[in-house]
C-alpha positions in Angstrom: 224.9 245.5 1.8 227.5 243.8 4.0 227.0 240.4 5.7 228.4 239.6 9.1 228.7 236.0 10.1 230.6 234.3 12.9 230.6 231.8 15.8 231.5 232.7 19.4 232.4 229.7 21.6 231.5 230.3 25.2 233.4 227.4 26.8 236.8 226.0 26.4 235.2 222.6 25.9 233.5 224.1 22.7 230.0 222.8 23.9 228.3 226.2 23.9 228.3 228.8 21.2 226.6 231.8 19.7 225.8 231.8 16.0 225.7 235.3 14.7 224.5 236.5 11.3 223.5 240.1 10.3 223.0 242.2 7.2 224.3 245.7 7.6 224.2 248.8 5.4 225.7 252.2 6.1 226.2 251.3 9.8 222.7 250.1 10.3 221.6 246.6 11.0 218.9 245.6 8.4 218.2 242.1 9.8 219.9 239.7 12.2 220.0 236.3 13.9 221.8 235.7 17.2 221.3 232.1 18.4 222.6 230.3 21.5 223.3 226.6 20.8 224.5 223.9 23.1 226.0 220.5 22.4 223.6 218.1 24.2 223.7 214.3 23.6 226.1 214.7 20.7 223.9 217.2 18.8 223.8 221.0 18.5 220.6 222.2 20.1 219.3 225.7 19.4 218.1 227.0 22.8 217.5 230.8 22.5 217.3 232.8 19.3 217.0 236.5 18.7 216.1 237.5 15.2 214.2 239.9 12.9 212.2 237.3 10.9 208.5 238.1 10.6 209.4 241.8 10.2 210.2 242.6 13.9 212.9 242.0 16.5 212.0 239.2 18.9 213.3 236.5 21.1 212.5 232.8 20.6 212.9 230.5 23.5 213.1 227.0 22.0 211.8 224.1 24.1 212.9 220.5 24.0 209.4 219.4 23.0 209.6 221.5 19.8 207.5 224.4 21.0 208.7 228.0 20.7 207.9 230.9 23.0 208.1 234.2 21.0 208.7 237.5 22.9 208.8 240.8 21.0 211.7 243.2 21.6 210.9 246.9 22.0 214.0 248.8 20.8 214.0 251.8 18.5 216.5 250.2 16.1 217.7 246.8 15.1 221.2 248.0 16.1 220.1 248.3 19.7 218.2 244.9 19.6 221.2 243.2 18.1 223.5 244.6 20.8 221.0 243.6 23.5 220.7 240.1 22.1 224.4 239.5 22.0 225.0 240.8 25.5 222.0 238.8 27.0 223.2 235.5 25.5 226.8 236.0 26.5 225.7 236.8 30.1 222.9 234.3 30.5 223.7 231.3 28.3 224.3 229.0 31.4 220.8 229.8 32.7 219.2 229.1 29.4 221.1 225.8 29.1 220.1 224.7 32.6 216.4 225.5 32.0 216.5 223.6 28.7 218.2 220.5 30.3 215.7 220.5 33.2 212.8 220.5 30.8 214.4 217.5 28.9 214.3 215.5 32.2 210.5 215.9 32.5 
């Protein structure tokens, strides 16, 4: 088994990043976590996480109040779910951050 682990910074200010961790064997993803985190008020806040905990691929939307919204992913393989997760977070991180910050203001 081969472990993949890295950070991708999404801004030059280094205030938004993806945390990626995956276990891979023979070209197939066995499990993964792709998490978008933002530096808010001097602290790294997890905002959206895709992972395979609980035995299935899903998306967790993390709320400022501590609640989590879990949405299952319906892909044939973890490879496809992993790719989708990475692309979604790279494309939509700003939207996720804006929504999180608006909820913090309530």
